[in-house]
C-alpha positions as CSV (number, residue, x, y, z in Angstrom):
1,M,-63.4,-1.8,-129.9
2,A,-62.9,1.9,-130.1
3,V,-64.4,4.0,-127.3
4,Q,-66.6,6.9,-128.6
5,G,-65.6,10.4,-127.7
6,L,-61.9,10.0,-127.3
7,K,-59.8,12.6,-129.1
8,L,-57.2,10.5,-131.0
9,D,-56.4,12.3,-134.2
10,R,-52.7,12.7,-133.4
11,C,-52.3,9.6,-131.3
12,S,-49.8,6.9,-132.3
13,L,-49.1,3.5,-130.6
14,N,-45.5,2.7,-130.7
15,Q,-45.0,-1.1,-131.3
16,A,-42.6,-1.3,-128.3
17,T,-45.6,-0.8,-126.0
18,I,-47.1,-4.1,-127.1
19,K,-43.8,-5.8,-127.8
20,K,-45.0,-9.4,-127.7
21,A,-47.7,-8.8,-130.3
22,S,-46.9,-9.7,-133.9
23,L,-46.9,-7.0,-136.5
24,A,-50.3,-8.0,-137.7
25,T,-51.8,-8.1,-134.2
26,A,-50.2,-4.7,-133.4
27,V,-51.7,-3.2,-136.5
28,S,-55.1,-4.8,-135.8
29,V,-55.4,-3.7,-132.1
30,T,-54.2,-0.2,-132.9
31,A,-56.8,0.3,-135.6
32,A,-59.5,-1.3,-133.5
33,S,-58.8,1.1,-130.6
34,G,-59.4,4.1,-132.8
35,I,-55.7,5.1,-132.8
36,P,-54.9,6.3,-136.4
37,A,-51.1,5.8,-136.4
38,I,-48.4,3.3,-135.4
39,G,-44.7,3.6,-134.7
40,L,-42.9,0.6,-136.1
41,W,-39.8,-1.3,-135.1
42,R,-37.4,-2.9,-137.5
43,E,-37.2,-6.3,-135.8
44,P,-40.9,-7.2,-136.1
45,V,-40.9,-5.8,-139.6
46,A,-38.0,-8.1,-140.5
47,E,-39.9,-11.1,-139.1
48,V,-42.6,-10.8,-141.8
49,G,-40.5,-9.2,-144.5
50,L,-40.4,-5.6,-145.5
51,G,-42.8,-5.8,-148.4
52,R,-45.3,-7.8,-146.5
53,A,-45.1,-5.5,-143.5
54,A,-45.7,-2.4,-145.7
55,K,-48.8,-4.1,-147.2
56,I,-50.1,-5.0,-143.8
57,V,-49.9,-1.4,-142.6
58,R,-51.1,0.1,-145.9
59,D,-54.2,-2.2,-145.9
60,S,-55.0,-1.3,-142.3
61,G,-55.4,2.4,-143.2
62,L,-53.0,3.4,-140.4
63,R,-50.3,5.9,-141.0
64,V,-46.7,5.3,-139.8
65,S,-45.4,7.9,-137.5
66,S,-41.8,6.6,-137.3
67,L,-39.5,3.7,-137.6
68,C,-37.3,2.6,-134.7
69,R,-34.5,2.5,-134.9
70,G,-31.2,3.4,-136.5
71,G,-28.0,4.6,-134.9
72,Y,-25.6,2.7,-132.7
73,F,-22.7,4.0,-134.7
74,T,-20.0,5.0,-132.2
75,S,-17.4,2.4,-133.1
76,P,-13.9,3.7,-134.3
77,D,-13.1,3.5,-138.0
78,G,-12.9,-0.1,-139.3
79,P,-15.1,-2.9,-140.5
80,L,-17.5,-2.7,-137.6
81,R,-18.1,1.0,-138.1
82,R,-18.7,0.4,-141.8
83,A,-21.2,-2.3,-141.0
84,E,-23.0,0.1,-138.6
85,I,-23.2,2.8,-141.3
86,D,-24.4,0.3,-143.9
87,D,-27.1,-0.9,-141.5
88,N,-28.4,2.6,-141.1
89,L,-28.5,3.1,-144.9
90,R,-30.8,0.0,-144.9
91,A,-32.9,1.4,-142.1
92,V,-33.5,4.6,-144.2
93,D,-34.6,2.4,-147.1
94,E,-36.9,0.5,-144.8
95,A,-38.5,3.7,-143.5
96,A,-39.1,4.9,-147.0
97,E,-40.7,1.6,-148.0
98,L,-43.0,1.6,-145.0
99,G,-44.1,5.2,-145.5
100,A,-42.4,6.3,-142.3
101,P,-41.4,9.9,-142.5
102,V,-39.0,9.6,-139.6
103,L,-36.2,7.2,-138.7
104,V,-35.5,7.4,-134.9
105,I,-31.7,7.4,-134.2
106,V,-30.2,6.3,-130.9
107,A,-26.5,7.2,-130.9
108,G,-25.1,4.2,-129.1
109,G,-22.9,4.0,-126.1
110,L,-19.2,3.8,-125.5
111,P,-17.4,1.0,-127.5
112,R,-16.1,-1.8,-125.3
113,G,-13.1,-0.7,-123.3
114,D,-13.5,2.9,-124.5
115,R,-13.7,5.8,-122.1
116,D,-13.4,8.7,-124.5
117,L,-16.9,10.2,-124.5
118,P,-16.1,13.3,-126.6
119,A,-14.6,11.1,-129.3
120,A,-17.7,8.9,-129.4
121,R,-19.9,12.0,-129.8
122,R,-17.7,13.2,-132.7
123,R,-18.2,9.8,-134.4
124,V,-22.0,10.3,-134.0
125,S,-21.6,13.6,-135.8
126,D,-19.6,12.1,-138.6
127,A,-22.1,9.3,-139.1
128,L,-25.0,11.8,-139.3
129,A,-23.1,13.8,-141.9
130,E,-22.6,10.7,-144.0
131,L,-26.3,9.5,-143.7
132,A,-28.0,12.9,-144.2
133,P,-27.7,13.1,-148.0
134,Y,-29.0,9.6,-148.4
135,A,-31.9,10.3,-146.1
136,W,-32.7,13.4,-148.0
137,D,-32.9,11.5,-151.2
138,A,-35.2,9.0,-149.6
139,G,-37.5,11.6,-148.1
140,V,-36.8,10.4,-144.6
141,T,-35.9,12.6,-141.6
142,L,-33.3,11.3,-139.2
143,A,-34.5,12.0,-135.6
144,L,-31.6,11.9,-133.1
145,E,-33.0,10.9,-129.7
146,P,-31.3,12.0,-126.5
147,L,-31.6,9.4,-123.8
148,H,-31.5,9.8,-120.0
149,P,-27.9,10.1,-118.7
150,M,-28.2,6.7,-117.0
151,Y,-27.9,5.1,-120.5
152,V,-24.8,7.0,-121.6
153,A,-22.4,4.1,-121.2
154,D,-24.3,1.5,-123.1
155,R,-27.0,3.1,-125.2
156,A,-26.6,6.8,-126.0
157,V,-23.7,9.1,-125.6
158,V,-26.2,11.9,-126.4
159,S,-28.1,12.8,-123.2
160,T,-29.7,16.2,-123.5
161,L,-31.9,17.9,-126.0
162,G,-29.3,20.6,-126.3
163,Q,-26.6,18.1,-127.3
164,A,-29.0,16.5,-129.9
165,L,-29.8,19.9,-131.4
166,D,-26.2,20.8,-131.6
167,L,-25.5,17.6,-133.5
168,A,-28.5,18.1,-135.7
169,T,-27.6,21.6,-136.8
170,A,-23.8,21.0,-137.1
171,H,-24.0,20.3,-140.8
172,G,-26.8,22.5,-141.7
173,S,-28.9,19.5,-142.8
174,E,-32.6,20.0,-142.9
175,E,-33.2,16.2,-142.8
176,I,-31.7,15.8,-139.3
177,G,-34.1,16.5,-136.5
178,V,-34.6,15.3,-133.0
179,A,-36.9,12.9,-131.2
180,V,-38.4,14.3,-128.0
181,D,-39.3,11.7,-125.4
182,T,-40.9,12.7,-122.0
183,F,-39.2,9.8,-120.2
184,H,-35.7,10.8,-121.3
185,L,-36.0,14.6,-121.0
186,W,-38.5,15.5,-118.2
187,W,-35.6,16.0,-115.7
188,D,-33.6,18.6,-117.7
189,P,-33.6,22.0,-116.0
190,D,-33.1,23.6,-119.5
191,L,-35.9,21.7,-121.1
192,E,-38.2,24.7,-121.7
193,G,-35.5,26.7,-123.4
194,Q,-34.3,23.8,-125.5
195,L,-37.8,23.0,-126.7
196,Y,-38.3,26.6,-127.7
197,R,-35.0,26.4,-129.6
198,A,-36.1,23.2,-131.3
199,G,-39.3,24.9,-132.3
200,V,-37.5,27.9,-133.8
201,E,-35.2,25.6,-135.7
202,H,-38.1,23.3,-136.8
203,R,-36.2,20.3,-135.6
204,I,-38.8,18.2,-133.7
205,A,-39.4,15.2,-135.9
206,V,-41.4,13.1,-133.4
207,Y,-42.8,13.4,-129.9
208,Q,-43.0,10.4,-127.7
209,V,-44.7,10.0,-124.3
210,A,-44.2,7.7,-121.4
211,D,-44.2,8.1,-117.6
212,W,-41.4,7.7,-115.1
213,I,-42.1,4.9,-112.6
214,T,-40.4,4.4,-109.3
215,P,-38.8,2.4,-107.8
216,I,-36.7,2.0,-110.9
217,A,-36.9,-1.5,-112.3
218,A,-33.9,-3.8,-112.0
219,D,-33.5,-3.4,-115.7
220,A,-33.6,0.4,-115.9
221,L,-34.8,0.2,-119.5
222,L,-38.1,-1.1,-118.1
223,A,-38.9,1.9,-115.8
224,R,-41.5,3.4,-118.0
225,G,-45.3,3.6,-117.7
226,I,-48.3,4.8,-119.6
227,P,-48.8,8.5,-119.0
228,G,-50.6,9.1,-115.8
229,D,-49.0,6.2,-113.9
230,G,-45.9,8.0,-112.7
231,H,-44.1,11.3,-111.9
232,I,-44.0,13.2,-115.2
233,D,-46.3,16.2,-115.8
234,V,-47.3,15.1,-119.3
235,P,-49.8,17.9,-119.8
236,R,-47.2,20.6,-119.1
237,F,-44.6,18.9,-121.3
238,T,-47.2,18.7,-124.1
239,R,-48.1,22.4,-123.8
240,M,-44.4,23.1,-124.3
241,I,-44.4,20.8,-127.4
242,R,-47.5,22.6,-128.7
243,N,-45.9,26.0,-128.2
244,S,-42.9,24.8,-130.2
245,G,-45.1,24.5,-133.2
246,Y,-44.9,20.8,-133.5
247,S,-47.9,19.4,-135.4
248,G,-47.1,15.7,-135.9
249,D,-48.2,12.5,-134.2
250,V,-47.6,11.7,-130.5
251,E,-46.3,8.2,-129.9
252,C,-46.9,6.4,-126.7
253,E,-43.7,4.3,-126.3
254,V,-43.5,2.2,-123.1
255,F,-41.0,-0.4,-122.1
256,R,-42.4,-2.3,-119.1
257,Q,-42.7,-6.0,-118.4
258,D,-46.2,-6.0,-116.9
259,I,-47.5,-4.0,-119.8
260,W,-45.8,-6.3,-122.3
261,D,-47.4,-9.3,-120.5
262,A,-50.9,-7.7,-120.7
263,D,-53.5,-8.2,-123.5
264,P,-52.3,-5.9,-126.4
265,A,-55.9,-4.8,-127.1
266,A,-56.3,-3.7,-123.5
267,V,-53.0,-1.9,-123.6
268,A,-54.0,-0.1,-126.8
269,M,-57.2,1.1,-125.1
270,R,-55.3,2.3,-122.1
271,V,-53.0,4.3,-124.4
272,A,-56.0,5.8,-126.2
273,A,-57.6,6.9,-122.9
274,A,-54.3,8.4,-121.6
275,H,-53.8,10.3,-124.8
276,S,-57.3,11.6,-124.9
277,S,-57.1,12.9,-121.3
278,L,-53.4,13.9,-120.8
279,V,-52.2,14.7,-124.2
280,A,-54.8,15.8,-126.7
281,P,-56.4,18.6,-124.7
282,F,-52.9,20.2,-124.5
283,L,-52.2,20.0,-128.2
284,E,-54.8,22.5,-129.2
285,P,-53.1,24.9,-131.7
286,I,-52.3,28.4,-130.9
287,S,-53.6,31.1,-133.2
288,G,-50.8,32.2,-135.5
289,G,-48.6,29.1,-135.0
290,R,-45.7,28.8,-132.6
291,A,-46.1,30.9,-129.4
292,D,-43.7,33.7,-128.7
293,T,-44.0,33.0,-125.0
294,W,-44.4,29.8,-123.1
295,I,-47.7,28.9,-121.4
296,N,-47.0,26.5,-118.6
């Protein structure tokens, strides 16, 4: 049941935060908590079928903030790389069918036995160039997500917002943007300047929030928490996002075992409360649009 008085108009619950819930349950608890949007993942969508998934979400009245994920296209030329690109073309189609304006892209790590990091990043650029016209025709923005450097070997050869922006702008494609995630970027000493740049270039396609929890979990992928539980100054980060001119949804995306094991409805309510206290107050628009100076 939704709690009265929470400010949730731009809140989105990313499905990863309630990973064990079926798509129908995820949609149900999101709507019941008063959260108006959901970030979808391809795997649970595939479990019920694309058409059925689209109907479930449409009937719920929720909007879709993004679809996760595409990418993982760092393989050298050959059949495997062709399969990677084809999978991303399907992901664009899925996003369009689901009404997701954004397909989140995680670049992928180094291919097995490969140590040539610059070459892998060039292949990311080439893949984006091939996918961009298709995404444009489908009305879907590709949001390249930089991941924390600890994931560079196995998940993402793109580690900083600056790198992601360089790749997004390399081909002059308006349909390539960036995904900004507090967990992955809070450490970056150039974060403020790069967020300002992203705002000037109108490249922020989605904003995701999660906290940084220590000690780091044995599986570093699971080191996230709901905002307020860890070390990240989410209000300050959100003020910078606001000043960039971003006006879209804010997804809470948490990978953590104890949260996955909890009741999805209870998790949704925790997300709603965290958004209302730590995110929403710092999203208030600035008169005249993007700020010319940063307010920290």
